C-alpha positions as CSV (number, residue, x, y, z in Angstrom):
1,M,34.2,-36.2,-67.6
2,T,36.6,-33.6,-66.5
3,Y,40.1,-34.8,-65.5
4,G,42.8,-32.7,-63.6
5,T,45.8,-31.6,-66.0
6,I,49.2,-31.2,-65.3
7,N,51.5,-28.5,-66.6
8,A,54.9,-28.2,-64.9
9,D,54.3,-27.1,-61.2
10,L,50.7,-26.3,-61.9
11,I,47.7,-28.7,-61.1
12,T,44.3,-28.0,-61.9
13,T,41.8,-30.1,-60.4
14,S,38.1,-31.3,-61.3
15,D,36.8,-29.3,-58.3
16,G,38.2,-25.9,-59.8
17,V,41.0,-25.9,-57.1
18,S,44.3,-24.4,-59.1
19,A,47.7,-23.6,-57.3
20,A,51.4,-24.0,-57.8
21,G,52.5,-27.2,-56.3
22,L,49.3,-28.6,-55.4
23,Y,50.3,-32.4,-55.1
24,G,51.7,-34.8,-52.8
25,M,50.5,-34.4,-49.1
26,K,48.4,-31.1,-49.2
27,N,46.8,-31.9,-46.1
28,R,49.6,-32.0,-43.4
29,I,46.9,-33.2,-40.8
30,I,46.7,-37.0,-40.6
31,N,43.2,-38.5,-40.2
32,G,41.5,-35.1,-40.4
33,D,38.3,-36.7,-41.2
34,M,38.4,-39.0,-38.2
35,R,37.9,-42.4,-40.1
36,I,40.5,-44.4,-38.3
37,D,40.1,-45.6,-34.6
38,Q,42.5,-48.3,-34.2
39,R,42.4,-48.0,-30.1
40,N,38.7,-47.5,-29.7
41,A,37.1,-48.7,-32.5
42,G,34.2,-46.3,-32.1
43,A,33.3,-46.9,-28.4
44,S,32.9,-44.0,-26.0
45,V,35.7,-43.2,-23.6
46,T,36.5,-40.8,-20.7
47,P,40.0,-39.8,-21.5
48,T,43.1,-39.1,-19.1
49,N,45.5,-36.7,-19.8
50,Q,47.8,-37.3,-23.0
51,Q,45.1,-40.3,-24.1
52,Y,44.8,-40.7,-27.8
53,L,41.4,-40.6,-29.2
54,V,40.8,-41.5,-32.9
55,D,44.2,-41.8,-34.4
56,R,46.6,-39.0,-34.3
57,W,44.3,-36.9,-32.1
58,V,45.2,-36.6,-28.3
59,A,43.4,-35.2,-25.3
60,G,44.9,-32.6,-23.0
61,L,43.2,-32.0,-19.7
62,T,44.2,-31.0,-16.2
63,Q,41.0,-32.3,-14.6
64,S,39.7,-35.9,-14.7
65,S,36.5,-37.1,-15.8
66,K,35.0,-33.6,-17.5
67,Y,34.6,-35.0,-21.0
68,S,34.0,-38.1,-22.8
69,F,34.9,-38.9,-26.5
70,Q,33.6,-40.9,-29.3
71,Q,33.9,-41.5,-32.9
72,N,30.5,-40.3,-34.1
73,A,29.2,-39.4,-30.7
74,G,25.4,-38.6,-30.8
75,S,24.9,-40.0,-34.2
76,V,24.1,-36.8,-36.1
77,T,24.6,-36.6,-39.6
78,P,28.0,-35.4,-40.7
79,P,28.6,-32.7,-43.1
80,S,28.5,-33.2,-46.7
81,G,31.3,-35.5,-48.0
82,F,32.0,-37.1,-44.8
83,S,31.1,-40.0,-42.9
84,K,33.0,-39.5,-39.6
85,Y,33.4,-37.1,-36.9
86,L,35.1,-36.8,-33.6
87,G,32.3,-35.9,-30.8
88,I,33.0,-34.8,-27.3
89,T,30.5,-34.5,-24.5
90,S,31.1,-32.5,-21.3
91,L,30.1,-34.7,-18.3
92,S,29.6,-31.8,-15.9
93,A,29.4,-27.9,-15.3
94,Y,33.0,-27.6,-14.4
95,T,34.1,-23.9,-13.8
96,V,37.9,-23.7,-15.0
97,T,40.2,-22.0,-12.7
98,G,43.7,-21.4,-12.2
99,N,46.0,-22.7,-15.0
100,D,43.4,-25.2,-16.0
101,T,43.2,-26.3,-19.7
102,F,41.1,-28.8,-21.7
103,L,42.0,-29.2,-25.5
104,L,42.1,-31.6,-28.4
105,Q,45.5,-31.6,-30.2
106,Q,47.2,-33.3,-33.1
107,I,51.2,-33.0,-33.2
108,I,52.5,-32.8,-36.7
109,E,55.9,-34.5,-37.3
110,G,58.5,-32.0,-38.4
111,F,59.5,-33.8,-41.5
112,N,55.7,-33.2,-42.8
113,V,56.2,-29.4,-42.1
114,A,59.6,-28.7,-43.4
115,D,58.7,-27.0,-46.3
116,F,56.8,-24.3,-44.2
117,E,60.1,-22.9,-43.5
118,W,58.9,-21.3,-40.4
119,G,61.5,-19.3,-38.2
120,T,63.2,-18.2,-41.5
121,A,62.9,-15.4,-43.8
122,S,61.2,-17.5,-46.3
123,A,58.5,-18.7,-44.1
124,S,55.1,-19.3,-45.6
125,P,51.7,-18.7,-44.1
126,A,49.3,-21.6,-43.8
127,T,45.7,-22.0,-43.7
128,L,43.4,-24.2,-41.2
129,S,40.2,-25.4,-42.1
130,F,37.6,-27.5,-40.4
131,W,34.0,-28.3,-40.1
132,V,32.6,-27.8,-36.3
133,R,29.3,-28.3,-34.7
134,S,28.4,-27.6,-30.9
135,S,25.6,-27.2,-28.8
136,L,27.0,-23.9,-27.5
137,T,27.2,-20.7,-29.5
138,G,29.9,-18.1,-29.1
139,T,33.5,-17.4,-29.9
140,F,35.6,-20.5,-29.5
141,G,39.6,-20.8,-29.7
142,G,42.4,-22.5,-30.3
143,S,46.1,-22.5,-30.9
144,I,48.9,-23.2,-33.6
145,A,52.4,-24.1,-31.6
146,T,56.0,-24.9,-32.4
147,T,58.7,-25.3,-30.0
148,K,62.1,-25.7,-31.9
149,T,63.9,-23.3,-29.7
150,A,61.0,-22.1,-27.7
151,V,57.5,-22.4,-27.4
152,W,55.9,-20.1,-30.0
153,V,51.9,-19.9,-30.1
154,M,49.3,-18.2,-32.3
155,P,45.9,-18.1,-30.9
156,F,42.8,-17.9,-32.8
157,T,39.3,-17.8,-32.7
158,Y,36.1,-18.7,-34.5
159,T,32.4,-18.1,-34.1
160,I,29.7,-20.7,-33.9
161,S,26.4,-18.7,-34.7
162,S,24.1,-21.4,-34.7
163,A,23.9,-24.4,-32.1
164,N,23.9,-27.8,-33.5
165,T,24.8,-26.8,-37.0
166,W,27.8,-27.9,-39.1
167,T,29.7,-24.6,-39.6
168,Y,32.7,-24.5,-41.8
169,I,35.6,-22.4,-40.5
170,T,38.9,-21.2,-42.0
171,V,41.8,-19.6,-40.1
172,A,44.8,-17.7,-41.5
173,I,48.0,-18.6,-40.1
174,T,50.7,-15.9,-40.4
175,A,54.0,-16.8,-41.3
176,P,56.4,-16.8,-38.2
177,T,59.4,-15.5,-39.8
178,A,62.1,-14.3,-37.0
179,T,60.4,-16.4,-34.7
180,G,58.4,-19.4,-34.3
181,G,60.8,-22.0,-35.7
182,A,59.4,-25.6,-36.3
183,N,61.4,-28.6,-36.2
184,T,62.1,-30.4,-39.7
185,D,62.8,-33.8,-38.7
186,N,60.8,-36.9,-36.9
187,T,60.2,-34.9,-33.7
188,A,57.5,-32.6,-33.1
189,G,57.1,-29.8,-35.6
190,V,53.5,-28.1,-35.2
191,Y,50.8,-28.4,-32.9
192,V,47.3,-27.7,-34.0
193,R,45.1,-27.6,-30.8
194,F,41.4,-26.8,-30.3
195,G,40.3,-25.5,-26.8
196,L,37.6,-27.1,-24.8
197,G,38.1,-24.7,-21.8
198,S,41.0,-22.7,-20.1
199,A,41.6,-20.1,-17.7
200,G,44.8,-18.2,-16.4
201,T,47.1,-16.2,-17.8
202,S,49.6,-18.8,-18.8
203,V,47.1,-20.8,-20.9
204,G,45.3,-18.0,-22.5
205,G,46.7,-15.3,-25.0
206,T,45.7,-12.9,-27.6
207,A,44.4,-14.3,-30.9
208,G,46.0,-13.7,-34.5
209,V,49.5,-12.8,-32.6
210,W,52.7,-15.1,-32.5
211,T,54.1,-15.2,-29.0
212,S,56.6,-16.8,-26.7
213,A,54.7,-15.2,-23.5
214,G,53.0,-18.8,-22.9
215,N,52.0,-21.8,-24.1
216,Y,48.6,-20.7,-24.8
217,T,45.9,-23.5,-25.9
218,Q,43.1,-20.9,-26.7
219,P,42.7,-17.0,-26.6
220,T,41.2,-15.9,-23.1
221,G,37.6,-15.5,-22.9
222,S,36.9,-18.4,-25.4
223,T,33.6,-20.4,-25.1
224,S,34.3,-23.6,-22.5
225,I,32.8,-26.6,-23.6
226,V,33.6,-28.4,-20.3
227,G,31.6,-25.4,-18.3
228,T,28.2,-26.8,-19.4
229,N,27.0,-30.1,-18.4
230,G,25.8,-31.9,-21.8
231,A,27.5,-29.5,-24.1
232,T,28.8,-31.3,-27.4
233,F,31.5,-30.4,-29.6
234,Y,31.8,-32.0,-33.0
235,I,34.6,-31.9,-35.3
236,T,35.8,-33.4,-38.8
237,G,37.6,-32.1,-42.0
238,V,40.5,-30.6,-40.4
239,Q,43.1,-29.4,-42.7
240,L,46.4,-27.6,-42.4
241,E,47.7,-26.5,-45.6
242,K,50.6,-24.4,-46.7
243,G,49.7,-21.1,-48.2
244,S,47.0,-18.5,-47.7
245,T,44.5,-20.2,-50.3
246,V,41.8,-22.5,-48.6
247,T,41.3,-25.4,-50.7
248,S,38.8,-28.3,-50.4
249,F,39.5,-31.2,-48.1
250,D,42.3,-33.4,-49.0
251,Y,40.6,-37.0,-49.3
252,R,43.2,-39.5,-49.5
253,P,42.3,-43.5,-49.8
254,Y,41.4,-45.3,-46.5
255,G,44.5,-47.5,-46.8
256,T,46.6,-44.7,-47.3
257,E,45.3,-42.7,-44.2
258,L,45.9,-45.8,-42.4
259,A,49.4,-46.4,-43.2
260,L,49.9,-42.7,-42.2
261,C,48.4,-43.5,-38.8
262,Q,50.4,-46.8,-38.1
263,R,53.5,-44.7,-38.5
264,Y,52.7,-43.6,-35.2
265,Y,50.4,-46.6,-33.8
266,Y,50.1,-50.1,-35.0
267,R,47.5,-52.6,-33.2
268,T,47.3,-56.2,-34.2
269,T,43.5,-57.2,-35.3
270,P,42.1,-58.9,-32.2
271,V,40.2,-61.8,-34.5
272,T,40.0,-64.9,-32.4
273,S,42.1,-67.5,-33.6
274,S,44.0,-65.2,-36.4
275,R,47.4,-65.7,-36.5
276,I,49.4,-62.6,-35.0
277,C,52.8,-63.9,-36.1
278,M,55.1,-67.1,-36.3
279,A,57.5,-67.7,-33.6
280,F,60.1,-70.3,-32.6
281,A,60.4,-71.9,-29.2
282,S,63.5,-71.2,-27.1
283,T,62.9,-73.4,-24.1
284,T,60.1,-75.7,-23.0
285,T,58.3,-72.7,-21.8
286,I,59.4,-69.8,-23.7
287,A,58.9,-68.8,-27.3
288,Y,60.0,-65.6,-29.5
289,G,58.0,-64.2,-32.3
290,L,58.8,-61.5,-34.7
291,I,56.0,-59.0,-35.8
292,N,56.8,-57.1,-39.0
293,F,55.0,-53.3,-38.8
294,P,53.1,-52.9,-42.0
295,V,54.8,-49.4,-42.5
296,T,58.1,-48.1,-40.9
297,M,57.4,-46.2,-37.6
298,R,58.3,-42.8,-36.7
299,S,60.7,-44.0,-34.1
300,A,61.5,-47.3,-32.3
301,P,58.7,-48.3,-30.0
302,S,60.1,-48.9,-26.2
303,A,57.1,-50.8,-24.9
304,L,54.4,-53.4,-26.0
305,E,50.9,-52.5,-25.4
306,Q,48.7,-55.6,-24.9
307,S,45.2,-56.1,-23.5
308,G,43.2,-58.9,-21.3
309,T,45.0,-61.5,-19.4
310,A,47.2,-64.5,-20.4
311,G,44.0,-66.4,-21.1
312,N,43.4,-63.8,-24.3
313,Y,46.7,-65.5,-26.1
314,G,47.4,-68.7,-27.1
315,I,50.2,-70.6,-29.0
316,A,49.8,-73.6,-31.6
317,Y,52.4,-76.1,-32.6
318,L,52.0,-79.5,-34.6
319,A,48.5,-80.5,-33.7
320,T,48.3,-79.0,-30.3
321,S,47.6,-75.9,-28.8
322,S,48.3,-73.9,-25.4
323,T,47.0,-71.0,-23.7
324,C,49.8,-68.6,-22.6
325,S,50.7,-68.7,-18.8
326,S,51.5,-65.0,-18.7
327,V,50.9,-62.2,-21.2
328,P,53.2,-61.2,-23.8
329,T,56.1,-59.2,-23.1
330,F,58.1,-56.9,-25.3
331,Y,61.7,-58.4,-26.1
332,N,63.3,-56.0,-28.6
333,G,62.4,-53.8,-31.6
334,D,63.3,-51.2,-33.6
335,T,61.1,-48.8,-36.4
336,A,60.7,-52.0,-38.7
337,G,59.2,-54.7,-36.3
338,S,59.1,-56.0,-32.8
339,Q,59.9,-59.4,-30.9
340,V,57.7,-60.5,-28.5
341,Q,58.1,-63.1,-25.9
342,F,55.1,-65.8,-25.4
343,T,55.3,-68.1,-22.3
344,V,53.5,-71.4,-21.6
345,A,53.6,-74.0,-18.6
346,S,55.2,-76.4,-20.6
347,G,55.6,-78.6,-23.5
348,L,57.6,-77.0,-26.3
349,T,60.6,-78.2,-27.8
350,A,63.5,-75.8,-28.3
351,G,63.7,-74.8,-32.2
352,Q,60.1,-75.8,-32.7
353,A,58.2,-73.5,-35.0
354,I,54.8,-72.3,-33.5
355,S,52.1,-69.6,-34.2
356,F,50.8,-67.1,-31.8
357,Y,47.2,-66.0,-31.8
358,P,44.5,-64.3,-29.7
359,T,42.1,-66.8,-28.0
360,S,39.3,-63.7,-27.8
361,T,38.3,-60.5,-29.2
362,S,40.1,-58.9,-26.0
363,G,43.9,-60.1,-27.2
364,Y,45.4,-57.6,-29.2
365,L,49.1,-56.0,-29.1
366,G,50.0,-52.6,-29.9
367,W,53.0,-50.3,-30.3
368,S,53.2,-46.5,-30.2
369,A,55.6,-44.1,-31.7
370,E,53.7,-41.2,-31.1
371,L,55.2,-37.6,-30.9
């Protein structure tokens, strides 16, 4: 058995990768292998603009109902070493016009790219790598963007030569020194975008060049997924790493990857009769519960996401249980947890301890601190 060896700041791994500083969070993309899907649990969805797909990946679109997405859509065999991918399927033959744009995007928190030092004389180059498969062939595109003082974008292209075949792609990202600075706090640092179709000078630019001329999503003339009815676009193994050397995908433990995702979005498990939290009665009809988040969220969520109707939630106390008379509401919260208000028709005693639970698999609560 071959083990990695540690020598000062140099790590040599068993797969032959050797580079200074190769430790910690090598891959700045979270859920790059598309394993975590808290919101949709593998279901097919036709997204709206800014709707999250699998965790950390968000849809951008200017026209509705042009594509659907699903974890492992089409049930093709993923590339070696992966079990999941994100699949996008075009729902019509739509001709992009004007400033239409369709994209898949991940926004990386500034804390996680601070060492890139973009926008300074010490700026580091970076490398983007991923596995992609499409029913179409040709030149495809995407972009890398920052928004610290202005929108700076570097569009990029890549080629898929064989239809319905997984292709490994690497993209060199030049170091933006005097321009293109990235935030280094808990706000948006770097945007990684994959174009699915665009038109117009304000959304299409020149590949390989950092520019502030427009918020480009992909180079002009790139292949449009939404332009062909039934066209597919599958992607996994997305990695953004510091430096100009491409290394193997950074596999992290499932629990680690889930926790990284939960910094931005957390949802309770909708298992019938499982306890969501303990609570106490404030009046004969109202109770308050405190839900501790599994990890500290990026920022305090300002709203509670909930599914279903009041009948999907219930409370239990002593030997009695009651169905809620209205859906739970957000009461107060911060980055560590959230207070939630539960309401029943009657029967509570002020100060009484109770437990809160979903009465069906449609009952869940969620909190978002996405960028």
